[in-house]
N, C-alpha and C positions, 0 to 999 in steps of 0.2 A: 815512406809515402811521398815525401817531397823531393827525394833525390833526383828523379828524372826531370822535374821542373827546374831545379838548380842547374843541372847539366845543360838543359836546353838554353838557359839564359846565358851561361858563360861560354858556350861553344863558339859564337862569333868572336868573342873577345880573345879566346885562345887562337882562333884562326888568324885574326888580325895581327896578333903578336908574331905568329909564325911567318906570316907574309912579310912582316917588317924585316926579318932576318934574310928570308929567301930572295927578296926582291931589291935589296939595297943596290946591287950592281946595276940592275935594269933601270932603277929609278934615279940614278945619279944626275941625269940631265933633266929631270922633271921638277918643275918648281911647285912648291907646296901651295902657292896661291892659286893654282889652276882650279877653277870653280865650274862645276857642271850645273846647268839650270835644272835643279832637282824639282820634284813635285812640291816639296816643302817651300822652296824659294818661289815657285810659281804661285802656290796658294797664298803667299804673302803679298801678291799683287791683286788679291780679291778686293771687291768693294768693301767687304766687312773687315778690313784691316787698316790700322792706323800706325804710323811710325812717328815717334817723338825723338828728336835728336838732342845731343848734348846742348846745342845752342838754344833749342826750344826750352829745355829744362832751366838753363841759366836765365833766360828772359821771363820765365813764368813766375818767379818769386815764390816758389814752393816753400812752405813753412818748414816742414820736417818730414813729410810722408809723401811718397810718390802719388798717393791717392789725390793730392791737391791738384796735380796736373793731369793725371789720367782721367779724372772726372770731366775734363773739358773736351774729351773726344766724343764723336757721335755714338749713340747707343749706350752711354755710360752714365750711371748715377751712383751716389753713395747712399746705401740703405742698410737696414738690419736684415737678418736672414729670413724674417717673417714680417707680416703686417701688424704685429701686436704692438710695436713701439717699445718693447722691452730693450734695455741697453741702448736707448735711442741715440745717445751721443757717441756710441762706438760704431758709427757707420763705416762700412767697408765698400770696396769696389763691387758694383753690381752691374753685370753686362746684360743688356737686353731684358732686364726684369727677371732674370732667372735666380737671383739671390747670390750673396757672397760665397756660399758653400759650393756654388757651381762656377766660381771663378778660380782658375788654377794659376797660381803665381809661380814663375820660374826665375831663377837667377842663373844667368849664363846657360840656359837650357835645362837646368836641373830643378825638379819640383821642390817647393818649399811648403811644408805642411805642419808647421809648428802649432798652428791653432788647434790641431787635432789633439794636443795635450791638455786642452781645456774641456771640462765637462759640458755636455749639452743639456739644456733645460727641457722640461716637459713640453714647452712650446716651440722648441727648436732653435733657441738662441744660445750663444756662448758669451761668457764674460771676457771678451778679447777684442782687440783692435785689428786683428787679422795679421797677414803676412806681407804687407806692403811697406814695411818700415825697417827692413833688415840691412839695407844698403843706403849710406848717406847720399843725398841727391847730387852732391858734388862729385861723386865717384862713378856716376852712370854715364856710359857712352851713348846709349840709346834705349828706348822702350818700344817694344812691338806689342800692339793690342790686337788680338785676333778674335773675331766675333763669329758666331754661327757655324756653318759647315766647315770653314777653314780651321776651326779649333778642335773639331771632333777627333782628329788623328792623334791627339795627345792623351786620349784615354780617360780614366776615371777622374771626375772633378772638373772637366772642361766643357760641360754641357752648355754653360753660358758663354764662356770664352777663356782666353789665355792672355796673361800679361807676362811677357818675357823681358826681364831687366838684364841688360848687357853691361857689364862693368868695363871700365877703361882698360885697354890693353897694356902689355909691357912695352917698353921703349928700347930701341937699339942705342940710344944716347942717354947719358945720365941727365935726369931732370927731375924737378919736383915742384911742389906748390904748398902754400899754406892759405887757409881761408877762414874768414869770420863772417857770420850772418847774425842779424838781429831783427826781431819783429816786435814792435811795441804798440799794443792796442791803445786807442784813445780812451776807451772805457777801462778804468783801473780794475774792474771786476773780471776782466777777461785775461787769460793767461798769456804772458809774454814769453818769447823764445830767444835764446842765445845759443850759438853753435860755433865750435871751432874744429878744424880738421887739417890733415896734412896728407900728402901723397909723394912717394919717392919711387922712381923707376929708373932702370938702366941696365947696362950689360955687366955681367960678372966675367964672362969670357966672350970677347967680341964675336958677334954673329953666331954664337953657339948657345950660351947660357945667359938668360936675363932674369931680372926680378922686378916685382912690384909690391909695395906695401902701402897701406893707407890706414889712418886712424881717425876717429871721430868722437867728439863728446858734445852732447846736446842736452839742454834742459828747457822744457816747455812747462811753465807753471800751470797749475790747475785753475779753473775758474773759481771765483769766490763762492763760498758755501751758499750765500743767499742770492745769487745772481738771478734765480728763477722764482724768488719768493713772491714777487708781484703777480706773476702768472699763475701762482698756486694759492692766491689769497693768503699769503704769509707763511704757507707751509714750506718746509725744506725737503719735502719728499722726493721731488724730481731734481736731481743734481745737474749742474752744467758739465762742461767738458773736463774730464780728468787730465792731469798733467802726466808728463813722461820724462824719464831720464834715459838717454841712450848712450851706451859706450860700445864702440865697434873697433875691431882691429882685424885686418885681413892681409894675407900674404900670397904671392904667386911666384912660382919658379917655372920658367919656360925653357925647355931644352930642345934646340933644333938639332936633332940627331943627324939629319941629312937634308938636302933641299926638298925631299919628299916625305920626310918623317919628323914628327914633333911629339913631345911629351910635356904635359902641363900638370903641375901639382898646385892645388888650391887648398888653403886652410883659412878658417875664419872663426872668430869668437865675438858674440854680441850679447849684451845685457840690456834688457828693457825693464825698468822699474816704474810702475805707475805711481802717480801722486794723487792720493785719494781725496775726494771732496764730497762723499756721501752717496755716491751712486748705488742704487739697489735694483734688483731685477724687477720687482713690482713697485708701483708708485707709492704705496703706503708703507710707512715705517711701522713694523710690528713691535708692540711693547717689549717682547722678549729680546729684541735685538737693538732697539732704539738707542739705549745708553751707550753700547759699544760703538755703534755706527757714528753717533755724534762725537764721541771721543776721538775716534780714528780720523774723522773728517776735519775736526777742529785743529788737529795736530798735523794735517797734511802728510799722514803716514804713508809709507809704501806698503800696500796690502797685497801686492803681487810683484814677483820678480821673475822674468823669463830669461833663462840662459840658453843660448843656442850656439853649438859648435858644429863645424862641418869640415870634412876632409874629402877631397876628390882628386882622382887621377884620370887624365884624359889623353888618349892617343889619337892623333890625326895622321892619316896616311894617304898618299896619292900614288896610284899604281897605273900601269898601262891599261888596265881594264876598268878603272874607276877610282872612287874615293871611299875611305872608311873613317868612322869615328867610334871609339870605344871608351866608355866611362865607367869607373867604379867610384861610388861615393858612399859616405857614411855620415849621418847627421844625428845629433842628439839634442833634444829640448828638455830642459828641466823647468817645469812650471811650479815655482815655489810661491805658494800663496796661503793666506789665512783660510781656515776651514769655512765652508759655506753651509747654510741650512739646506736640507734636501726635501723639505715638506712644506706644503701649504703656502700661505701668504709670505712667510719669511724666506721661502726658497730663493737661493742665490745671494742672500744677505749674509754678512760675516757673523760668525758665532764664537770666535775666540781669537786670541792674539799670539798663538803658537803656529809657526809656519809648517805646512805639510807639502810634500813634493809629489808631483806627477811627472813621471819620466816617459818620454817617447823616443824610441830609437828606430831609425830607418836605415837599412842596407839596400842600396840600389845598384843594379848592373844594367847597362844598356849598350847596344851595339847596332850600328847602321852601316850599310854598304850602298853606295850610289853607283849604278852601273849604266852607262850610256851604250846604246846599240841601235842599229837600224833594222827594222822588220817591216818593210814596206814604206814606213815613215819613221822619222827620228823618235826615239824613246829615251827617257832617263828613268830607270827603275830604281826605287828605293826599297830595300829589304831590311827590316829591323826587328829586334827583339828586346824585351825589357823584363826585369825581375825586381820585385820589391818585397822586402820582409820588414813588416812594421810590428813593433812590440810596445805595449803601453802598460805601465804599472802605476795605478792610481788608487791607493787604499782609501783616501778620504772620500771619494765619490761612491764607494761601495759599502758604506757603513750604515745605510738605512736599515733600521730594525723593524719589528712588527708589533712593538708595544707603544700604546698611546693612551693617555688619560686613564691609566690603571687597568686597561684591558689588553689582551695579547691575541693577535691573529695567528692562527696556525694553518699553514698551507702544507698539504701533503707533499713530501719530497723536496721542499724548498727550505733551505736553512736560513736562519736569521744572521748567521755568520758566513760571509762569502769571501771568495778570493779577490785579490786586487789586480790580477793580471789579465790582459787580453792581447790577442795577436791575430794577424792575418797575413797571408802571402798572396801576391798577385803576379802572374806572368802573362806576357802578351807577345804576339808576333803580328807584324803588319806588312802590307805591301802597298806601294803607291807607284803610279806610273804617270809621268809627264809626257803626254803624247802630242807631238806637233803635227796635226793632220795636214795643215797648210801653214803658210806664213801668217795667216790671220785667224786660224782656228786651233784652239788647244783644248784637250780633254784631260782630266785628271781623275781616273777611277781610283778608289782607295778601299782597302779591306783590312780590318783589324779584328783579331780574336783575343779576348782576355779570359783568363780563368782566375777567379778569386776563391780562396779557401773557405770563405763564408757564404758568398752569394752565388757561387757556381760560375758558369761560363757565359760569355756575352759576345755576340757578333756585331760589328759596327761597320757596315758598308757605307760608301759615299761616292758621289760623282759631282765634280765641279767642272765648269766650262768657261771659256772666254772666246767671244767672237767679235773681231774687229770689223766695223762697217765703214768703209771709206777711210780717210785719213784721220778723222776727228772723233768718230763714235765707236764705242765698244759696249757690247752687251755681255754681262757676266752674271753667273748664278751658280747655285749648288744645292745639293740635298745630302744630308748625312745623318746617321743615327749616332747619338752620343749617349753616354751613360755615366752613372756615379754609383760606386759600391757603397753599401752601408758603412757608417763610420764605426770606430772601435767601441763606442758606447751603445749605439743603436743595436748592434749585433751581439751584445754581451748580455746573456740572461742573468748574470750576477749584478748588473747595474739596475737598481730599483729606486724609484722616486715615490712620493706619497702626497696625497691631498686629503684633507679632512672632510671633504664633501663639495666645497665650492668649485673646485677645479675638475670635478667629475663630468663626464659627458652629459649632455642634455637628457638623454634617454635613461640615465641611471636612476635607480630608486631614490626617493627623497632622503632616506635615513642611512644610506651607505657612505662609506669612505672608499677611496680608490688608491690602488697601487699601480704603478706603471713600470714595466720591466722590458729590458732589451730582448730582442728576438733573433735567434740564430738562424731562423728560416726566412728572413727577409729577402726579397728580390732586389736587384739593383734598380735604381731609378733610371729611366730611359727617356729620350726625347728624339723626335724627328725634327731636325733644324733645316729650314728651307729659306733661301733668299734669291731674289731676282732683281737686277738693277741695270741701269744704263749710265755711262760715263761719257763726258765730252771734254776734249782737250784741244786748245788751239791758241797759239801765240801767248802762252802764259795764263790764259783763262782755263779754268777747270771747274766742272760741275758734275755732280753725280746724285742719284737718288736710288735707294734700295728698299725694297719691301722684304720684311722678314716675318716668318711664322714658325713658332715652336709648338709642337704638340707634345706635351709633357705627360708622362705616364709613370705610375708606381712611385710617386713622391712619398717619402717616408714621413708618417705622422703618427700621433698617438691614436690607437684604435679604440673602439667602443664595444668589442666582443670579448668577454672574459676568457682568459687562458685558464684560470682556476678561480675558485671561490673559497674564502677562508672559513674557519670554524665559526666566525662571527657574521658571516654572510657578506663580507667585503670582497669585491672582485679584484683580480690581478689582470690588468689590461696590458697587452703587448704593443710595442711599436708595430705598425703595419703599413702596407702599401695602399695608397689611395688611388681612386680612379683618375681620369684625365684632368689636366689643366691646360689652358691655352694662352699663349702670348703672341701678340702680333704688333707690328708697327712699321714705321717708315723712318729712315735716317738718310742723311745726305751731306754733301759738302759744296761749297762755292768759294773759289779763289778768284779775285778780281785784281789784275795788275794795273793799278791806277797810274803808276809811273814806274820807271826802272828802279826807283829807290823807295817806292811806296806800294805795299800790297795789302789787300783786304782779305782776310781769311775768315770763313764762316762755316759752321756746321749746325745741324739741327737733328732733333730726335722727336718723333711723335709716337706715343704709346697708344695704339688703337685699342688693345685689349690685354688685360692681365687678370685672369680669373681662374681660381682653383675649383675643385669639384663641389665646393659648398657655396661658391659665388663670391668669395673674397679675393682681393688682389694677392698675388704671391709676395709682393713687397710694396712698400709705400713709395711710389715714384711720381714725379710731376707728369701731368698729361703731355706736356711738351717742354723741350729745353732748346735754347738757342745760344750758341757760343760764337763770339765775334772778336776778332783782333785786327787792329789797324797797325801794321808794322812799318816803321820808317827807318831807313838806314841812309842818312845823308852823307856819311863818309865812313872810312874804315875805323875811325876812332869812336864815332857816335852811333847809337841806335836808340829808338824810343818806341814804346808800344802802348796803345790804348785798347783796353779790353772791356768786354761787356758780356754778361751772362744773364739770360732771362729764363726764369722758371715759371712754367704754367702752374695752375692750381693743383694741389694734391688732395685727393679725397681719402677719407678713412675707410676702413672696412666696415661693413654694415650687417654681417651675418654672425650671430652669436654661435660660439662653438663649445661653450661649457655652461654649467649651471648658473654661475654668478652672472655671466653676460646675459643669459636668458631671463633672469629675474630683474636685473638692474638696467638692462638695455645698454646700447653702445652710443658713444658720443658722435654727433654729426659735425663736429668742428673740423673745418678744412683749413688748409694753408692757402691763402690767395696768391695770385700771380705777383712776382716781384723781380726786380732786376738789380744786378751788382756791377758797378763800374770800377775799373782799376787803371792805373797808369804807372809806368816805370821807364827809366832811362839808364843806359849804360855808357860808360866812357873808358876807353883804353888809354890810360895815362901815358903808358909807353908799352913796349913789348912785354914788360914784366908785371905791370900793375894794372888791375882792372877793378873798377868800382861800379856799383849799381845801387840805385835808390828808387823807391816807389811808394805808392799809396794804394792800399786795397780797400774795396768797399767805400768809395769816395762819398756816396750818398748816405753812408752810415745806416743802412737798413739792418735792423736787428730783429731776430726772432727769439722768443723765450720758450723753453720747453715746459709744458704743463702735464704731459702724459694724457691729455684729452684728445681723442680723435687722432688727427694727423699731426698735432703739435708735439712731436716726439723728439725734437732736437733743437739745439741752439745754432742760430746763424750769427756769427760774430760780426761786430760792427767795424768802423773805420780803424785801420792800423797803418803804421808807418814802418817801412822796412828798408834795410840796406845791407850790402855785402861788399867785402873787400877780398880780393884774391891777389896774392903775390907769387909769381912763378920764378924759377931759377933753373 
């Protein structure tokens, strides 16, 4: 059944390899660095795109995760995947309010989906910090953040946007570096960070074969167990930020076969171990789990260890007719964690101290050809195809039985013993055309077709444009259909959760208990993403404003229509597709060149609307956010930066979605507006030694998580940090 799919995906790869041999002679005088302005490159000039350079990262004082710096871009916040506040301190990158599950993380253009190895809860959250911490910040060359229509061309999971992490390249000269970073909070109850790393790169065979290898070790301590006790009237139910141990090593071999052909082999291995401090999915410690959770938290045990390995082979080619890129990659994530409860109030809390493994394996093939031609006007056509085979084996998450309190539910045809494996395949073909209608007018029509073995096929058309008006003004906009396939838990009918009644839908009978099951008939989530904006540039001044609007449809949620009813009258409710949700807002930038050595960078985000079909926000985001940096570079040796971020008030959700919320009501507690100041300075001691020191949150503004209303996370207070880098 799947053989034609596989052949379609590998065909361009085989053709590219054949061209490599057939065209060697013709391409001897062609330099590999020849770059056509493809549709993808042109899309990255959209207003909904931000570029973060290695220099920006160095000056940001990012603690350990790129989320620390990506969050300062317009349209970006850190949130949970829902507005429930569960796992509140495991906030992830949320682009334009679409939620972290709609943010696609790439490393060197290859998708990273390790979070899919973590079980999804009945409310839509995962016990994970996401995929933004697999590359040490010191090893990043740049980060591109694509929002809205510009991101839709990347397929499933990019409905909100894309974050592409580009690692540092190999060098033609032997060189290396070692680095050390420390972050020390003023409040001893907040976790400190210490990190060391190294990088080596150089030629093995001059101008032909080069290598790069880097390593990293980081430890960020967990917050103290009682950091939020005052906010919880002495209760330890809502924990602070968990700690993490990172171990990373990665290598690259780059073979320049000819001036027009190259082959790159990448391999990497990472381990992330959390340092536990009592975090649970629900804010109340259930008596059946409290003793174990207290013991684990008091000992700062590692309750979860993620192991990720990846191998990738990339061929780049330049031909007389265009360029090609072909990639084969394989990655595996082993999520080794303590077993979690799958029912009721204890759902998501640990139930034992013997590790269980969830294994996720992905085989990916992709191929692109960039073909310039003239047909009335200049074009650069991109033709691409992708294939992904994902396989998950998670026995611990499929163990929910049908017996509770001495009674047993019997569902016809549904076994209490179920398999642990799930899989899906996805293949896609896409076309993009960068059309230069005039020197000042560009059009980029796009079309992508995906077929998923679970949710069927999906068409994603799009159109982006750019119109320059005079020397200084440009109008840019776009519209594109984006989508996200159901994940490997939502689409698996063997995955079942249980609630003893309180978590049942509002319309459920008062005496029933509810089971929730995966649904293999789910449709893909879709959204029409639109943006329109204007940009001004003159003499170093730059200003832009962009309106965005996302019409979100078929978001996957727990349903309220029974798939089956047990012998005891308890319903089995499937995951289902919800009606529409709407997100809209305005974002923009302002750069003011105060002096040739002093620049003032600003951006803002205003969330006008974020509302699902029930009237709740999709995620908890501030009404507005302003980021400002005053960057001073008095000499080649010195630089200094003054930063400020202002967060508008964050309102909680107000519409009850289950029986407990309907009876008890929802908290009205908001997070009021607040601002965070920071300062840092860097000094190049000489060509080989660089030091930086800084203070974050100068005003020592702190927030303490209570789990009430919008108070779902900790804002750490004042901290002092420094870094030292020695190059050779």
